[in-house]
TORKOL-4160 file (C-alpha; in steps of 0.2 Angstrom, whole numbers, padded with zeros to 4 digits, m for minus):
60
<pt num="1" X="0653" Y="0306" Z="0338"/>
<pt num="2" X="0669" Y="0308" Z="0347"/>
<pt num="3" X="0669" Y="0326" Z="0345"/>
<pt num="4" X="0651" Y="0327" Z="0352"/>
<pt num="5" X="0657" Y="0317" Z="0367"/>
<pt num="6" X="0672" Y="0328" Z="0370"/>
<pt num="7" X="0662" Y="0344" Z="0369"/>
<pt num="8" X="0650" Y="0337" Z="0381"/>
<pt num="9" X="0664" Y="0332" Z="0393"/>
<pt num="10" X="0671" Y="0349" Z="0392"/>
<pt num="11" X="0654" Y="0357" Z="0395"/>
<pt num="12" X="0651" Y="0346" Z="0411"/>
<pt num="13" X="0668" Y="0349" Z="0417"/>
<pt num="14" X="0665" Y="0368" Z="0416"/>
<pt num="15" X="0649" Y="0366" Z="0425"/>
<pt num="16" X="0657" Y="0356" Z="0439"/>
<pt num="17" X="0670" Y="0369" Z="0441"/>
<pt num="18" X="0657" Y="0383" Z="0442"/>
<pt num="19" X="0648" Y="0372" Z="0455"/>
<pt num="20" X="0663" Y="0369" Z="0465"/>
<pt num="21" X="0668" Y="0388" Z="0465"/>
<pt num="22" X="0651" Y="0392" Z="0473"/>
<pt num="23" X="0652" Y="0394" Z="0492"/>
<pt num="24" X="0646" Y="0379" Z="0502"/>
<pt num="25" X="0631" Y="0389" Z="0509"/>
<pt num="26" X="0625" Y="0393" Z="0491"/>
<pt num="27" X="0627" Y="0375" Z="0486"/>
<pt num="28" X="0616" Y="0369" Z="0500"/>
<pt num="29" X="0603" Y="0383" Z="0496"/>
<pt num="30" X="0602" Y="0377" Z="0478"/>
<pt num="31" X="0601" Y="0359" Z="0483"/>
<pt num="32" X="0587" Y="0363" Z="0495"/>
<pt num="33" X="0578" Y="0373" Z="0481"/>
<pt num="34" X="0580" Y="0358" Z="0469"/>
<pt num="35" X="0573" Y="0346" Z="0482"/>
<pt num="36" X="0558" Y="0357" Z="0486"/>
<pt num="37" X="0554" Y="0359" Z="0468"/>
<pt num="38" X="0556" Y="0340" Z="0465"/>
<pt num="39" X="0544" Y="0336" Z="0480"/>
<pt num="40" X="0531" Y="0349" Z="0474"/>
<pt num="41" X="0531" Y="0341" Z="0457"/>
<pt num="42" X="0530" Y="0324" Z="0463"/>
<pt num="43" X="0515" Y="0328" Z="0474"/>
<pt num="44" X="0507" Y="0337" Z="0460"/>
<pt num="45" X="0509" Y="0322" Z="0448"/>
<pt num="46" X="0503" Y="0309" Z="0462"/>
<pt num="47" X="0488" Y="0321" Z="0465"/>
<pt num="48" X="0484" Y="0322" Z="0447"/>
<pt num="49" X="0485" Y="0303" Z="0445"/>
<pt num="50" X="0474" Y="0300" Z="0460"/>
<pt num="51" X="0461" Y="0313" Z="0453"/>
<pt num="52" X="0461" Y="0305" Z="0436"/>
<pt num="53" X="0459" Y="0287" Z="0442"/>
<pt num="54" X="0446" Y="0291" Z="0456"/>
<pt num="55" X="0430" Y="0281" Z="0453"/>
<pt num="56" X="0419" Y="0295" Z="0461"/>
<pt num="57" X="0414" Y="0310" Z="0450"/>
<pt num="58" X="0412" Y="0325" Z="0460"/>
<pt num="59" X="0404" Y="0337" Z="0447"/>
<pt num="60" X="0390" Y="0326" Z="0441"/>
């Protein structure tokens, strides 16, 4: 278990170093893309839940 944790720590440290090596503008761009994707996914899930729980059937 300790070996797994050490490997994960090394992996995340490498990812963090790669992230910090990116120019600030690129970091902002990736963060914005992630946020937009997250918001689209959230809207889709909320819409699906509202559609599935709506008492009115449109296609009958």
